[in-house]
C-alpha positions, 0 to 999 in steps of 0.5 A: 649017966642017967638021965637028971630030968625026972620027966622029959619037958624039952619042947623041940618046937617040930610044927615052927620051920627054921627061920629064914631071915634075909638081912634088911639091907640090899644087895648085903644078905651074902655079906659075913655076920660081922659085916652085916652087924657093922652095917646094922650099926650105921641103918635102922634095921625098922626102917633099912635107912640112916642120917649120916652126919657128915664131918669129916670135909677136914681131911682136905679143906682143914677148918670148915665153917662149922667145924671149926670146934666139933666138941662144942657144934657137933658133939651137942648133935650126936645124939639125933645121927644114926651114923658118923663119918670122920676122920679117926684124928676128931673121932679120937681127940673129939669123939666120946667114946659112949657114942654107940651108933656107927662110925664111917671111917675116913681112909683115904686122903693125901692133898688139900683143896691147894692139890689136885684133889684125885690124887689120893692115897689110903691113909688108914691101918686096917690095925687101927681101925679095928681098933676104934671099931669102926662101922664102915671105911670110906674111900672117895673114888674120882671116876673120870680124873686125873688120878681115876685108876688110882682112887678106884685101886685104892677102894678095891685094897681097902675092900680085900682089907676091910674083908679080911675084918669083917668091916664093909667099905663106903665108896664116895663118889667124887665129883669133879669140877668139869665134870657134868653131875647129871645122872648118867655120871652118876650111875657109871660112878655107883656102878663101877664102885658096887662092881668091884666091891663096895658094900655100899655107896654115898653119891650127889641127888640131880633131879632127872634120873635118880631113881635110875641112879639107885636102881641101877647099883646092887647095893645101897646109896646115901645122898651125899648133902652137897653145898649149904641149901635153905632149909626147906630145900635140903628137907626136899632134896631128902625127901626126893631121893629116899622115895626115889630109891636113896637107903639114907642120906650122909648130910654136912653142911646142910646140918652144922651150917644151919643157924638151928642144927640140933632143929635140923638134923631132926627133922631130916631124921623124920623126913627119912626114917617116917617119910615125912613131907618136907613142908612138914619137916619144915615146919618141924624144924620151925618149932624146935628151933624156937625150942633151941633159941630158948635153950641158948 
């Protein structure tokens, strides 16, 4: 067949070596393309960090303060979040399908706050997770609790399930009332999650030794927001966690229970992505809350 090119104009760029770009997240370079792509919907590739908005509290607590009406309190915050952690019930019923960022789906559940919380089972089927086009699946792991082995098994089963469709798993380290929340315990819990296959881990911040928690975990760690704190304290905690190796924050109460949640999530984002100092971020929060008050 004759060559249709009148002149050979092809350029194979023989002087340009093939690109060998490493994936931007810690411990994620060997993951499949689809799993990396989903992680890039959770973490911003330009910073390698995330501001995840956690609103899954109702799966064990019912209508938590600030989450009574997700359509009123949370939907206006979506433009400021990098990812959203929630249950499939709230996702389907309340979150606009135009939300194009990462969905981290709560995949474990069972007991309410009236029972032993560690007695959880898997609560989502892979087919439904695929239908919902989620970026990750989250499972609670209770190291040291009565049902420790069961919850670890939940996670390992979910990791196997996730690999079938390229969906990463977030291991959430749960701390019971009788457990000491310190770097030694959190390092143990995070390392177990990573060793058994979780592609990312969510854990609490501790003032002493948090850098050892992140250093000893071979996958990204996301800091859990925990209980409601004064805004400056919450911004300081987020800043310290990022400086000590966290790949982002997953905040709930410290955002949606703030009197000015839109201002707070924007200030948190500045801390996480631009490493803005806590007092500067708090000043930003104060400036933004004035505009939020006027808008009401």
